[in-house]
OpenMM code with the backbone's topology and positions (N, CA, C; nanometers):
from openmm import Vec3, app, unit

residues = "MET LYS ALA ARG ASP TYR GLN GLN GLU CYS CYS ASP ARG LEU ILE ASP ALA MET ALA VAL GLY HIS ARG TRP ILE LEU CYS THR LEU PHE THR GLY ALA GLY LYS THR VAL ILE PHE SER LEU LEU ALA LYS MET LEU CYS ASN SER LYS ILE LEU ILE ILE ALA PRO MET ARG GLU LEU VAL TRP GLN ALA ALA ASP THR ALA ASP ARG VAL THR GLY GLU TYR THR ASP VAL GLU MET ALA GLY ALA TRP GLY GLN ASP GLY ARG VAL THR VAL ALA SER ALA GLN THR LEU LEU ARG GLY ARG TYR LYS ARG PHE LEU GLY VAL ARG VAL ILE ILE ILE ASP GLU CYS HIS THR GLN PHE SER PRO ALA PHE LEU ALA MET LEU ARG GLU PHE VAL GLU ALA GLY GLY TYR VAL ILE GLY PHE THR ALA THR PRO PHE ARG MET ASP GLY LYS PRO LEU MET GLU VAL TYR GLU HIS GLU ALA PHE HIS MET ALA ALA GLU GLU GLY ILE ASP GLN GLY TRP CYS VAL LEU PRO TRP ARG ARG SER PHE ALA ALA GLY THR SER ARG".split()
positions = [
    Vec3(7.8691, 9.8865, 8.1497),
    Vec3(7.9662, 9.9855, 8.1086),
    Vec3(8.0520, 9.9276, 7.9978),
    Vec3(8.0616, 9.9992, 7.8886),
    Vec3(8.1448, 9.9563, 7.7762),
    Vec3(8.2853, 10.0125, 7.7930),
    Vec3(8.3826, 9.9260, 7.7850),
    Vec3(8.5219, 9.9669, 7.7990),
    Vec3(8.5697, 10.0362, 7.6722),
    Vec3(8.6556, 10.1345, 7.6904),
    Vec3(8.7260, 10.1919, 7.5762),
    Vec3(8.8209, 10.0852, 7.5234),
    Vec3(8.8600, 10.0967, 7.3967),
    Vec3(8.9469, 9.9953, 7.3348),
    Vec3(9.0731, 9.9713, 7.4169),
    Vec3(9.1408, 10.0785, 7.4579),
    Vec3(9.2668, 10.0618, 7.5302),
    Vec3(9.2430, 10.0032, 7.6704),
    Vec3(9.1270, 10.0306, 7.7312),
    Vec3(9.0972, 9.9728, 7.8616),
    Vec3(9.0812, 9.8210, 7.8507),
    Vec3(9.0106, 9.7773, 7.7469),
    Vec3(8.9950, 9.6335, 7.7250),
    Vec3(9.1300, 9.5694, 7.6920),
    Vec3(9.2095, 9.6373, 7.6094),
    Vec3(9.3419, 9.5846, 7.5748),
    Vec3(9.4284, 9.5705, 7.6991),
    Vec3(9.4221, 9.6681, 7.7881),
    Vec3(9.4991, 9.6608, 7.9124),
    Vec3(9.4581, 9.5387, 7.9936),
    Vec3(9.3280, 9.5172, 8.0105),
    Vec3(9.2791, 9.3995, 8.0843),
    Vec3(9.3264, 9.2700, 8.0184),
    Vec3(9.3158, 9.2638, 7.8866),
    Vec3(9.3595, 9.1437, 7.8142),
    Vec3(9.5078, 9.1177, 7.8350),
    Vec3(9.5883, 9.2218, 7.8304),
    Vec3(9.7330, 9.2048, 7.8505),
    Vec3(9.7646, 9.1617, 7.9931),
    Vec3(9.6878, 9.2120, 8.0893),
    Vec3(9.7094, 9.1698, 8.2280),
    Vec3(9.6793, 9.0211, 8.2448),
    Vec3(9.5703, 8.9765, 8.1881),
    Vec3(9.5348, 8.8343, 8.1958),
    Vec3(9.6408, 8.7493, 8.1266),
    Vec3(9.6907, 8.7967, 8.0122),
    Vec3(9.7989, 8.7249, 7.9422),
    Vec3(9.9245, 8.7184, 8.0277),
    Vec3(9.9597, 8.8287, 8.0938),
    Vec3(10.0801, 8.8330, 8.1776),
    Vec3(10.0678, 8.7357, 8.2949),
    Vec3(9.9498, 8.7280, 8.3544),
    Vec3(9.9293, 8.6324, 8.4631),
    Vec3(9.9366, 8.4890, 8.4111),
    Vec3(9.8826, 8.4674, 8.2913),
    Vec3(9.8808, 8.3323, 8.2338),
    Vec3(10.0215, 8.2774, 8.2095),
    Vec3(10.1172, 8.3649, 8.1812),
    Vec3(10.2540, 8.3181, 8.1595),
    Vec3(10.3383, 8.3234, 8.2873),
    Vec3(10.2756, 8.3569, 8.4000),
    Vec3(10.3441, 8.3456, 8.5281),
    Vec3(10.4045, 8.4708, 8.5868),
    Vec3(10.3824, 8.5866, 8.5260),
    Vec3(10.4345, 8.7094, 8.5874),
    Vec3(10.3573, 8.7365, 8.7161),
    Vec3(10.4282, 8.7645, 8.8242),
    Vec3(10.3654, 8.7879, 8.9548),
    Vec3(10.3648, 8.9348, 8.9952),
    Vec3(10.4550, 9.0142, 8.9419),
    Vec3(10.4652, 9.1572, 8.9727),
    Vec3(10.4457, 9.2317, 8.8416),
    Vec3(10.3264, 9.2856, 8.8202),
    Vec3(10.2883, 9.3415, 8.6901),
    Vec3(10.2535, 9.4891, 8.7059),
    Vec3(10.2992, 9.5699, 8.6109),
    Vec3(10.2778, 9.7147, 8.6155),
    Vec3(10.1941, 9.7609, 8.4973),
    Vec3(10.1051, 9.8576, 8.5229),
    Vec3(10.0286, 9.9261, 8.4179),
    Vec3(10.0445, 10.0753, 8.4398),
    Vec3(10.0935, 10.1447, 8.3381),
    Vec3(10.1125, 10.2891, 8.3460),
    Vec3(10.0242, 10.3544, 8.2418),
    Vec3(9.9323, 10.4386, 8.2880),
    Vec3(9.8399, 10.5081, 8.1980),
    Vec3(9.8282, 10.6537, 8.2411),
    Vec3(9.8040, 10.7402, 8.1434),
    Vec3(9.7947, 10.8837, 8.1694),
    Vec3(9.6815, 10.9165, 8.2680),
    Vec3(9.6949, 11.0283, 8.3354),
    Vec3(9.5911, 11.0761, 8.4268),
    Vec3(9.4618, 11.0969, 8.3489),
    Vec3(9.3536, 11.0411, 8.3997),
    Vec3(9.2242, 11.0519, 8.3325),
    Vec3(9.1934, 10.9360, 8.2394),
    Vec3(9.2826, 10.8370, 8.2328),
    Vec3(9.2624, 10.7223, 8.1430),
    Vec3(9.1572, 10.6251, 8.1950),
    Vec3(9.1218, 10.6380, 8.3216),
    Vec3(9.0238, 10.5465, 8.3790),
    Vec3(9.0870, 10.4231, 8.4401),
    Vec3(9.1946, 10.4430, 8.5147),
    Vec3(9.2616, 10.3287, 8.5773),
    Vec3(9.1684, 10.2551, 8.6734),
    Vec3(9.0866, 10.3296, 8.7468),
    Vec3(8.9929, 10.2661, 8.8398),
    Vec3(8.8910, 10.1821, 8.7634),
    Vec3(8.8456, 10.2324, 8.6509),
    Vec3(8.7547, 10.1559, 8.5655),
    Vec3(8.8248, 10.0304, 8.5139),
    Vec3(8.9508, 10.0448, 8.4733),
    Vec3(9.0245, 9.9305, 8.4201),
    Vec3(9.0375, 9.8203, 8.5247),
    Vec3(9.0815, 9.8548, 8.6460),
    Vec3(9.0979, 9.7453, 8.7410),
    Vec3(8.9642, 9.6906, 8.7900),
    Vec3(8.8586, 9.7695, 8.7801),
    Vec3(8.7245, 9.7170, 8.8088),
    Vec3(8.6782, 9.6225, 8.6976),
    Vec3(8.7086, 9.6566, 8.5724),
    Vec3(8.6788, 9.5670, 8.4597),
    Vec3(8.7554, 9.4353, 8.4745),
    Vec3(8.8801, 9.4457, 8.5172),
    Vec3(8.9598, 9.3248, 8.5394),
    Vec3(8.8948, 9.2377, 8.6469),
    Vec3(8.8475, 9.2985, 8.7540),
    Vec3(8.7788, 9.2229, 8.8595),
    Vec3(8.6548, 9.1542, 8.8041),
    Vec3(8.5837, 9.2227, 8.7151),
    Vec3(8.4645, 9.1626, 8.6537),
    Vec3(8.5042, 9.0443, 8.5651),
    Vec3(8.6114, 9.0601, 8.4879),
    Vec3(8.6558, 8.9535, 8.3984),
    Vec3(8.7045, 8.8304, 8.4762),
    Vec3(8.7645, 8.8545, 8.5917),
    Vec3(8.8154, 8.7453, 8.6751),
    Vec3(8.7088, 8.7062, 8.7776),
    Vec3(8.5910, 8.6748, 8.7284),
    Vec3(8.4724, 8.6561, 8.8127),
    Vec3(8.4819, 8.5390, 8.9096),
    Vec3(8.5762, 8.4487, 8.8909),
    Vec3(8.5918, 8.3355, 8.9824),
    Vec3(8.7084, 8.3550, 9.0788),
    Vec3(8.7623, 8.4762, 9.0832),
    Vec3(8.8788, 8.5035, 9.1669),
    Vec3(8.8479, 8.6082, 9.2721),
    Vec3(8.9119, 8.5928, 9.3881),
    Vec3(8.9039, 8.6965, 9.4906),
    Vec3(9.0031, 8.8061, 9.4528),
    Vec3(8.9584, 8.9298, 9.4709),
    Vec3(9.0370, 9.0472, 9.4321),
    Vec3(9.0509, 9.1384, 9.5527),
    Vec3(9.1715, 9.1870, 9.5774),
    Vec3(9.1974, 9.2872, 9.6802),
    Vec3(9.2557, 9.4100, 9.6125),
    Vec3(9.1885, 9.5227, 9.6280),
    Vec3(9.2356, 9.6497, 9.5729),
    Vec3(9.2857, 9.7323, 9.6898),
    Vec3(9.4092, 9.7790, 9.6814),
    Vec3(9.4686, 9.8579, 9.7894),
    Vec3(9.4886, 10.0009, 9.7405),
    Vec3(9.4310, 10.0947, 9.8143),
    Vec3(9.4422, 10.2364, 9.7807),
    Vec3(9.5167, 10.3087, 9.8935),
    Vec3(9.5890, 10.4164, 9.8597),
    Vec3(9.6714, 10.4819, 9.9609),
    Vec3(9.5966, 10.5750, 10.0562),
    Vec3(9.4721, 10.6122, 10.0240),
    Vec3(9.4007, 10.7051, 10.1121),
    Vec3(9.2506, 10.6806, 10.1081),
    Vec3(9.1826, 10.7253, 10.2111),
    Vec3(9.0394, 10.7035, 10.2321),
    Vec3(8.9559, 10.7407, 10.1099),
    Vec3(8.9785, 10.8569, 10.0517),
    Vec3(8.8993, 10.9024, 9.9377),
    Vec3(8.9100, 10.8070, 9.8198),
    Vec3(9.0296, 10.7566, 9.7948),
    Vec3(9.0493, 10.6634, 9.6830),
    Vec3(8.9902, 10.5261, 9.7126),
    Vec3(8.9839, 10.4883, 9.8401),
    Vec3(8.9183, 10.3627, 9.8765),
    Vec3(8.7710, 10.3694, 9.8379),
    Vec3(8.7042, 10.4772, 9.8790),
    Vec3(8.5608, 10.4901, 9.8489),
    Vec3(8.5356, 10.5035, 9.6993),
    Vec3(8.6220, 10.5771, 9.6297),
    Vec3(8.6072, 10.5915, 9.4837),
    Vec3(8.6199, 10.4550, 9.4157),
    Vec3(8.7200, 10.3775, 9.4546),
    Vec3(8.7411, 10.2459, 9.3933),
    Vec3(8.6253, 10.1516, 9.4250),
    Vec3(8.5758, 10.1550, 9.5484),
    Vec3(8.4645, 10.0667, 9.5851),
    Vec3(8.3393, 10.1027, 9.5056),
    Vec3(8.3116, 10.2305, 9.4907),
    Vec3(8.1942, 10.2745, 9.4141),
    Vec3(8.2056, 10.2315, 9.2681),
    Vec3(8.3229, 10.2516, 9.2090),
    Vec3(8.3437, 10.2136, 9.0686),
    Vec3(8.3333, 10.0624, 9.0517),
    Vec3(8.3958, 9.9867, 9.1423),
    Vec3(8.3890, 9.8407, 9.1334),
    Vec3(8.2454, 9.7914, 9.1474),
    Vec3(8.1673, 9.8533, 9.2356),
    Vec3(8.0242, 9.8176, 9.2483),
    Vec3(7.9533, 9.8318, 9.1134),
    Vec3(7.9727, 9.9482, 9.0503),
    Vec3(7.9034, 9.9767, 8.9240),
    Vec3(7.9509, 9.8860, 8.8106),
    Vec3(8.0807, 9.8636, 8.8018),
    Vec3(8.1358, 9.7878, 8.6893),
    Vec3(8.1100, 9.6380, 8.7036),
    Vec3(8.1314, 9.5833, 8.8224),
    Vec3(8.1137, 9.4387, 8.8406),
    Vec3(7.9681, 9.4000, 8.8612),
    Vec3(7.8872, 9.4939, 8.9073),
    Vec3(7.7489, 9.4623, 8.9404),
    Vec3(7.7362, 9.3857, 9.0711),
    Vec3(7.8453, 9.3812, 9.1474),
    Vec3(7.8488, 9.3121, 9.2770),
    Vec3(7.8728, 9.4142, 9.3868),
    Vec3(7.8370, 9.3758, 9.5083),
    Vec3(7.8717, 9.4586, 9.6228),
    Vec3(8.0214, 9.4440, 9.6485),
    Vec3(8.0882, 9.5568, 9.6657),
    Vec3(8.2316, 9.5571, 9.6935),
    Vec3(8.2524, 9.5897, 9.8406),
    Vec3(8.3255, 9.5042, 9.9104),
    Vec3(8.3571, 9.5291, 10.0509),
    Vec3(8.4596, 9.6405, 10.0647),
    Vec3(8.4569, 9.7070, 10.1781),
    Vec3(8.5576, 9.8073, 10.2135),
    Vec3(8.6206, 9.7639, 10.3442),
    Vec3(8.7521, 9.7660, 10.3477),
    Vec3(8.8277, 9.7260, 10.4660),
    Vec3(8.9169, 9.8427, 10.5075),
    Vec3(8.8681, 9.9188, 10.6053),
    Vec3(8.9488, 10.0255, 10.6648),
    Vec3(8.8816, 10.0665, 10.7944),
    Vec3(8.9500, 10.1451, 10.8730),
    Vec3(8.8957, 10.1857, 11.0024),
    Vec3(8.7540, 10.2385, 10.9857),
    Vec3(8.6632, 10.1802, 11.0606),
    Vec3(8.5239, 10.2219, 11.0550),
    Vec3(8.4400, 10.1460, 10.9547),
    Vec3(8.5015, 10.0657, 10.8702),
    Vec3(8.4277, 9.9871, 10.7701),
    Vec3(8.5029, 9.8556, 10.7505),
    Vec3(8.4522, 9.7489, 10.8093),
    Vec3(8.5201, 9.6214, 10.7998),
    Vec3(8.4489, 9.5305, 10.7019),
    Vec3(8.5244, 9.4773, 10.6075),
    Vec3(8.4705, 9.3921, 10.5027),
    Vec3(8.4058, 9.2651, 10.5564),
    Vec3(8.3198, 9.2074, 10.4750),
    Vec3(8.2469, 9.0861, 10.5124),
    Vec3(8.2949, 8.9652, 10.4324),
    Vec3(8.4154, 8.9691, 10.3815),
    Vec3(8.4725, 8.8570, 10.3066),
    Vec3(8.4078, 8.8408, 10.1690),
    Vec3(8.3812, 8.9526, 10.1024),
    Vec3(8.3260, 8.9498, 9.9675),
    Vec3(8.4311, 8.9097, 9.8650),
    Vec3(8.3880, 8.8927, 9.7410),
    Vec3(8.4816, 8.8539, 9.6350),
    Vec3(8.5777, 8.9672, 9.6022),
    Vec3(8.5276, 9.0904, 9.6002),
    Vec3(8.6107, 9.2073, 9.5724),
    Vec3(8.6108, 9.2954, 9.6970),
    Vec3(8.7308, 9.3289, 9.7425),
    Vec3(8.7459, 9.4153, 9.8598),
    Vec3(8.8417, 9.5281, 9.8245),
    Vec3(8.8061, 9.6486, 9.8673),
    Vec3(8.8964, 9.7634, 9.8558),
    Vec3(8.9402, 9.7975, 9.9973),
    Vec3(9.0703, 9.8123, 10.0169),
    Vec3(9.1244, 9.8383, 10.1503),
    Vec3(9.2226, 9.9533, 10.1472),
    Vec3(9.2336, 10.0204, 10.2603),
    Vec3(9.3371, 10.1236, 10.2713),
    Vec3(9.4683, 10.0542, 10.3078),
    Vec3(9.5752, 10.1079, 10.2548),
    Vec3(9.7076, 10.0521, 10.2832),
    Vec3(9.7360, 10.0563, 10.4334),
    Vec3(9.6991, 10.1661, 10.4990),
    Vec3(9.7269, 10.1815, 10.6418),
    Vec3(9.6583, 10.0727, 10.7240),
    Vec3(9.5337, 10.0430, 10.6914),
    Vec3(9.4605, 9.9398, 10.7658),
    Vec3(9.5261, 9.8038, 10.7474),
    Vec3(9.5612, 9.7702, 10.6253),
    Vec3(9.6238, 9.6409, 10.6002),
    Vec3(9.7565, 9.6280, 10.6735),
    Vec3(9.8327, 9.7366, 10.6758),
    Vec3(9.9639, 9.7322, 10.7398),
    Vec3(9.9553, 9.7187, 10.8912),
    Vec3(9.8391, 9.7378, 10.9477),
    Vec3(9.8201, 9.7173, 11.0925),
    Vec3(9.7906, 9.5708, 11.1237),
    Vec3(9.8220, 9.4835, 11.0305),
    Vec3(9.8056, 9.3404, 11.0519),
    Vec3(9.6800, 9.2812, 10.9904),
    Vec3(9.5919, 9.3640, 10.9374),
    Vec3(9.4659, 9.3147, 10.8804),
    Vec3(9.4880, 9.2383, 10.7495),
    Vec3(9.6032, 9.2547, 10.6865),
    Vec3(9.6264, 9.1890, 10.5572),
    Vec3(9.6308, 9.0379, 10.5685),
    Vec3(9.6641, 8.9849, 10.6838),
    Vec3(9.6780, 8.8393, 10.7003),
    Vec3(9.5497, 8.7668, 10.6600),
    Vec3(9.4346, 8.8277, 10.6841),
    Vec3(9.3086, 8.7614, 10.6488),
    Vec3(9.2874, 8.7532, 10.4981),
    Vec3(9.3682, 8.8270, 10.4203),
    Vec3(9.3555, 8.8267, 10.2748),
    Vec3(9.4623, 8.7399, 10.2064),
    Vec3(9.5515, 8.6781, 10.2831),
    Vec3(9.6506, 8.5902, 10.2209),
    Vec3(9.5759, 8.4788, 10.1485),
    Vec3(9.6144, 8.4524, 10.0264),
    Vec3(9.5444, 8.3558, 9.9433),
    Vec3(9.4554, 8.4214, 9.8391),
    Vec3(9.4388, 8.5542, 9.8476),
    Vec3(9.3650, 8.6266, 9.7443),
    Vec3(9.4450, 8.6149, 9.6152),
    Vec3(9.3765, 8.5927, 9.5037),
    Vec3(9.4471, 8.5675, 9.3771),
    Vec3(9.5101, 8.6931, 9.3180),
    Vec3(9.4360, 8.8065, 9.3177),
    Vec3(9.4851, 8.9276, 9.2522),
    Vec3(9.4839, 9.0426, 9.3516),
    Vec3(9.5999, 9.1069, 9.3666),
    Vec3(9.6151, 9.2220, 9.4541),
    Vec3(9.6462, 9.3409, 9.3646),
    Vec3(9.5575, 9.4377, 9.3613),
    Vec3(9.5718, 9.5554, 9.2755),
    Vec3(9.6145, 9.6731, 9.3620),
    Vec3(9.7189, 9.7420, 9.3198),
    Vec3(9.7696, 9.8559, 9.3945),
    Vec3(9.7389, 9.9830, 9.3156),
    Vec3(9.6511, 10.0656, 9.3696),
    Vec3(9.6189, 10.1939, 9.3088),
    Vec3(9.7253, 10.2946, 9.3507),
    Vec3(9.7671, 10.3786, 9.2571),
    Vec3(9.8740, 10.4773, 9.2839),
    Vec3(9.9992, 10.4063, 9.3351),
    Vec3(10.0398, 10.3031, 9.2644),
    Vec3(10.1479, 10.2168, 9.3131),
    Vec3(10.2813, 10.2884, 9.3294),
    Vec3(10.2985, 10.4017, 9.2645),
    Vec3(10.4249, 10.4750, 9.2793),
    Vec3(10.4434, 10.5291, 9.4211),
    Vec3(10.3365, 10.5322, 9.5014),
    Vec3(10.3452, 10.5846, 9.6376),
    Vec3(10.3654, 10.4757, 9.7417),
    Vec3(10.3638, 10.3508, 9.7008),
    Vec3(10.3587, 10.2387, 9.7957),
    Vec3(10.4910, 10.1614, 9.8003),
    Vec3(10.5930, 10.2175, 9.8622),
    Vec3(10.7222, 10.1495, 9.8638),
    Vec3(10.7894, 10.1444, 9.9996),
    Vec3(10.7125, 10.1540, 10.1062),
    Vec3(10.7749, 10.1399, 10.2378),
    Vec3(10.8201, 9.9952, 10.2538),
    Vec3(10.9223, 9.9712, 10.3344),
    Vec3(10.9660, 9.8329, 10.3560),
    Vec3(10.8526, 9.7426, 10.4057),
    Vec3(10.7667, 9.7935, 10.4949),
    Vec3(10.6558, 9.7133, 10.5473),
    Vec3(10.5553, 9.6798, 10.4367),
    Vec3(10.5267, 9.7752, 10.3487),
    Vec3(10.4315, 9.7517, 10.2403),
    Vec3(10.4862, 9.6467, 10.1439),
    Vec3(10.6132, 9.6601, 10.1061),
    Vec3(10.6751, 9.5625, 10.0157),
    Vec3(10.6804, 9.4232, 10.0785),
    Vec3(10.7075, 9.4157, 10.2080),
    Vec3(10.7087, 9.2856, 10.2763),
    Vec3(10.5694, 9.2229, 10.2716),
    Vec3(10.4649, 9.3046, 10.2907),
    Vec3(10.3281, 9.2543, 10.2824),
    Vec3(10.3002, 9.2000, 10.1422),
    Vec3(10.3392, 9.2747, 10.0390),
    Vec3(10.3161, 9.2293, 9.9020),
    Vec3(10.3902, 9.0992, 9.8736),
    Vec3(10.5124, 9.0873, 9.9246),
    Vec3(10.5871, 8.9623, 9.9053),
    Vec3(10.5124, 8.8436, 9.9679),
    Vec3(10.4495, 8.8660, 10.0822),
    Vec3(10.3711, 8.7577, 10.1439),
    Vec3(10.2530, 8.7186, 10.0553),
    Vec3(10.1881, 8.8176, 9.9943),
    Vec3(10.0783, 8.7871, 9.9020),
    Vec3(10.1279, 8.7018, 9.7851),
    Vec3(10.2431, 8.7383, 9.7291),
    Vec3(10.2985, 8.6639, 9.6153),
    Vec3(10.3383, 8.5229, 9.6593),
    Vec3(10.4015, 8.5109, 9.7755),
    Vec3(10.4402, 8.3783, 9.8262),
    Vec3(10.3190, 8.2890, 9.8493),
    Vec3(10.2035, 8.3508, 9.8767),
    Vec3(10.0796, 8.2747, 9.8976),
    Vec3(10.0064, 8.2482, 9.7656),
    Vec3(10.0702, 8.2832, 9.6516),
    Vec3(10.0126, 8.2542, 9.5209),
    Vec3(9.9460, 8.3706, 9.4505),
    Vec3(9.9561, 8.4902, 9.5067),
    Vec3(9.8907, 8.6064, 9.4476),
    Vec3(9.9699, 8.6729, 9.3367),
    Vec3(9.8969, 8.7510, 9.2569),
    Vec3(9.9553, 8.8349, 9.1525),
    Vec3(9.9395, 8.9796, 9.1974),
    Vec3(10.0489, 9.0550, 9.1979),
    Vec3(10.0452, 9.1962, 9.2352),
    Vec3(10.0447, 9.2779, 9.1069),
    Vec3(9.9419, 9.3624, 9.0922),
    Vec3(9.9289, 9.4467, 8.9736),
    Vec3(9.9238, 9.5923, 9.0186),
    Vec3(10.0224, 9.6694, 8.9764),
    Vec3(10.0291, 9.8098, 9.0134),
    Vec3(9.9784, 9.8998, 8.9022),
    Vec3(9.8995, 10.0004, 8.9398),
    Vec3(9.8480, 10.0999, 8.8458),
    Vec3(9.8982, 10.2376, 8.8860),
    Vec3(9.9433, 10.3147, 8.7873),
    Vec3(9.9912, 10.4488, 8.8146),
    Vec3(9.9936, 10.5322, 8.6867),
    Vec3(9.9959, 10.6639, 8.7047),
    Vec3(10.0219, 10.7556, 8.5941),
    Vec3(10.1655, 10.8054, 8.6026),
    Vec3(10.2337, 10.7710, 8.7106),
    Vec3(10.3681, 10.8201, 8.7381),
    Vec3(10.4662, 10.7045, 8.7290),
    Vec3(10.5482, 10.6984, 8.6245),
    Vec3(10.6329, 10.5801, 8.6038),
    Vec3(10.7609, 10.5745, 8.6874),
    Vec3(10.7630, 10.6451, 8.7994),
    Vec3(10.8784, 10.6374, 8.8886),
    Vec3(10.8294, 10.6467, 9.0319),
    Vec3(10.9101, 10.5935, 9.1217),
    Vec3(10.8753, 10.5959, 9.2632),
    Vec3(10.8927, 10.7359, 9.3195),
    Vec3(10.8350, 10.7592, 9.4349),
    Vec3(10.8456, 10.8907, 9.4984),
    Vec3(10.9899, 10.9223, 9.5371),
    Vec3(11.0752, 10.8200, 9.5507),
    Vec3(11.2164, 10.8441, 9.5792),
    Vec3(11.2979, 10.8583, 9.4501),
    Vec3(11.2293, 10.8657, 9.3345),
    Vec3(11.2960, 10.8871, 9.2063),
    Vec3(11.3422, 10.7597, 9.1370),
    Vec3(11.3344, 10.6463, 9.2030),
    Vec3(11.3789, 10.5210, 9.1428),
    Vec3(11.2716, 10.4683, 9.0476),
    Vec3(11.3121, 10.3942, 8.9449),
    Vec3(11.2126, 10.3398, 8.8515),
    Vec3(11.1261, 10.2321, 8.9165),
    Vec3(11.0001, 10.2273, 8.8774),
    Vec3(10.9088, 10.1260, 8.9300),
    Vec3(10.9534, 9.9845, 8.8945),
    Vec3(11.0235, 9.9715, 8.7839),
    Vec3(11.0646, 9.8383, 8.7398),
    Vec3(11.1734, 9.7775, 8.8293),
    Vec3(11.2176, 9.8499, 8.9314),
    Vec3(11.3046, 9.7873, 9.0310),
    Vec3(11.2255, 9.6910, 9.1188),
    Vec3(11.0926, 9.7071, 9.1211),
    Vec3(11.0065, 9.6188, 9.1994),
    Vec3(10.9239, 9.5289, 9.1080),
    Vec3(10.8635, 9.5869, 9.0067),
    Vec3(10.7781, 9.5105, 8.9153),
    Vec3(10.8640, 9.4388, 8.8125),
    Vec3(10.8225, 9.3194, 8.7737),
    Vec3(10.9015, 9.2395, 8.6800),
    Vec3(10.8561, 9.2552, 8.5350),
    Vec3(10.7329, 9.3032, 8.5153),
    Vec3(10.6782, 9.3085, 8.3800),
    Vec3(10.5811, 9.4259, 8.3678),
    Vec3(10.5994, 9.5076, 8.2652),
    Vec3(10.5019, 9.6136, 8.2376),
    Vec3(10.4078, 9.5618, 8.1297),
    Vec3(10.2853, 9.5323, 8.1692),
    Vec3(10.1882, 9.4740, 8.0770),
    Vec3(10.1290, 9.5776, 7.9837),
    Vec3(10.1206, 9.7025, 8.0295),
    Vec3(10.0556, 9.8046, 7.9480),
    Vec3(10.1119, 9.9406, 7.9838),
    Vec3(10.1341, 10.0225, 7.8801),
    Vec3(10.1807, 10.1598, 7.8990),
    Vec3(10.1091, 10.2473, 7.7963),
    Vec3(10.0505, 10.3545, 7.8423),
    Vec3(9.9871, 10.4505, 7.7523),
    Vec3(10.0129, 10.5901, 7.8062),
    Vec3(10.0934, 10.6657, 7.7333),
    Vec3(10.1287, 10.8019, 7.7734),
    Vec3(10.0196, 10.9002, 7.7306),
    Vec3(10.0236, 11.0184, 7.7881),
    Vec3(9.9249, 11.1218, 7.7561),
    Vec3(9.9251, 11.1538, 7.6064),
    Vec3(10.0420, 11.1524, 7.5436),
    Vec3(10.0502, 11.1814, 7.4005),
    Vec3(9.9655, 11.0836, 7.3191),
    Vec3(9.9700, 10.9563, 7.3561),
    Vec3(9.8876, 10.8557, 7.2874),
    Vec3(9.7391, 10.8821, 7.3116),
    Vec3(9.7062, 10.9188, 7.4345),
    Vec3(9.5677, 10.9510, 7.4662),
    Vec3(9.5178, 11.0700, 7.3868),
    Vec3(9.6039, 11.1702, 7.3678),
    Vec3(9.5687, 11.2876, 7.2874),
    Vec3(9.5516, 11.2476, 7.1418),
    Vec3(9.6490, 11.1716, 7.0891),
    Vec3(9.6428, 11.1285, 6.9493),
    Vec3(9.5169, 11.0465, 6.9191),
    Vec3(9.4726, 10.9674, 7.0170),
    Vec3(9.3554, 10.8826, 6.9969),
    Vec3(9.2243, 10.9524, 7.0339),
    Vec3(9.2328, 11.0770, 7.0801),
    Vec3(9.1128, 11.1530, 7.1123),
    Vec3(9.0527, 11.1266, 7.2493),
    Vec3(9.1260, 11.0592, 7.3374),
    Vec3(9.0758, 11.0318, 7.4723),
    Vec3(9.1182, 11.1379, 7.5722),
    Vec3(9.2098, 11.2211, 7.5324),
    Vec3(9.2682, 11.3200, 7.6217),
    Vec3(9.2898, 11.4479, 7.5393),
    Vec3(9.2871, 11.5626, 7.6021),
    Vec3(9.3106, 11.6880, 7.5297),
    Vec3(9.4307, 11.7595, 7.5879),
    Vec3(9.4901, 11.8435, 7.5064),
    Vec3(9.6011, 11.9252, 7.5541),
    Vec3(9.5520, 12.0168, 7.6647),
    Vec3(9.6372, 12.0459, 7.7618),
    Vec3(9.5957, 12.1409, 7.8645),
    Vec3(9.5710, 12.2778, 7.8016),
    Vec3(9.4721, 12.3485, 7.8527),
    Vec3(9.4397, 12.4803, 7.8013),
    Vec3(9.5450, 12.5779, 7.8498),
    Vec3(9.5938, 12.6610, 7.7574),
    Vec3(9.6938, 12.7618, 7.7934),
    Vec3(9.6416, 12.8977, 7.7531),
    Vec3(9.6564, 12.9904, 7.8406),
    Vec3(9.6136, 13.1267, 7.8137),
    Vec3(9.7353, 13.2059, 7.7683),
    Vec3(9.7204, 13.2725, 7.6584),
    Vec3(9.8301, 13.3546, 7.6076),
    Vec3(9.8213, 13.4927, 7.6675),
    Vec3(9.9313, 13.5390, 7.7212),
    Vec3(9.9361, 13.6725, 7.7778),
    Vec3(10.0103, 13.7692, 7.6864),
    Vec3(10.0311, 13.7282, 7.5634),
    Vec3(10.0999, 13.8156, 7.4678),
    Vec3(10.0147, 13.9398, 7.4443),
    Vec3(10.0793, 14.0499, 7.4197),
    Vec3(10.0087, 14.1761, 7.3965),
    Vec3(9.9108, 14.1610, 7.2816),
    Vec3(9.7909, 14.2131, 7.3018),
    Vec3(9.6922, 14.2131, 7.1962),
    Vec3(9.6099, 14.0879, 7.1849),
    Vec3(9.6324, 13.9885, 7.2698),
    Vec3(9.5518, 13.8678, 7.2614),
    Vec3(9.4403, 13.8728, 7.3649),
    Vec3(9.3340, 13.8099, 7.3358),
    Vec3(9.2249, 13.8010, 7.4324),
    Vec3(9.1766, 13.6577, 7.4361),
    Vec3(9.0827, 13.6335, 7.5229),
    Vec3(9.0284, 13.4981, 7.5365),
    Vec3(8.9732, 13.4498, 7.4110),
] * unit.nanometer
topology = app.Topology()
chain = topology.addChain("A")
for resn in residues:
    res = topology.addResidue(resn, chain)
    for name in ("N", "CA", "C"):
        topology.addAtom(name, app.Element.getBySymbol(name[0]), res)
């Protein structure tokens, strides 16, 4: 799979941010930018590192695992009720499963990727992430929504925004289109 220019740039900036010691890193990209592809490309680039991808719901776990399989060319483990990982290099897990104590087996993982990170701010979830960082991990959050569900800015938790691409930039670069609008003005038709 060939990365789009901005997807490769995002991965490069993430690697640069980790190289200078940032532990809480944010990436904000418009809906449809291919965030799942980006973090799968990052997993491929970090081929000597264990990667944990955390998704907020079952459907996103399976989507991320499928994409990571295709992009990395490796089998991606799934860790959630009914599907227990086998200690592979890349694992996708549901947040709920990890919060039931299963995360302890992943302490020491180098890169922890949070899909839809704007939804993941419970005290228990943040405490889990802090344990990952204390064990040497890098937390990388991906979202299209640059604020938390409680309205607070994401940068209250993340220390560095490595990449930001708004829908306007995606439209200007031809990766995204304006939403279709139907005019109901008199005399207009489709």
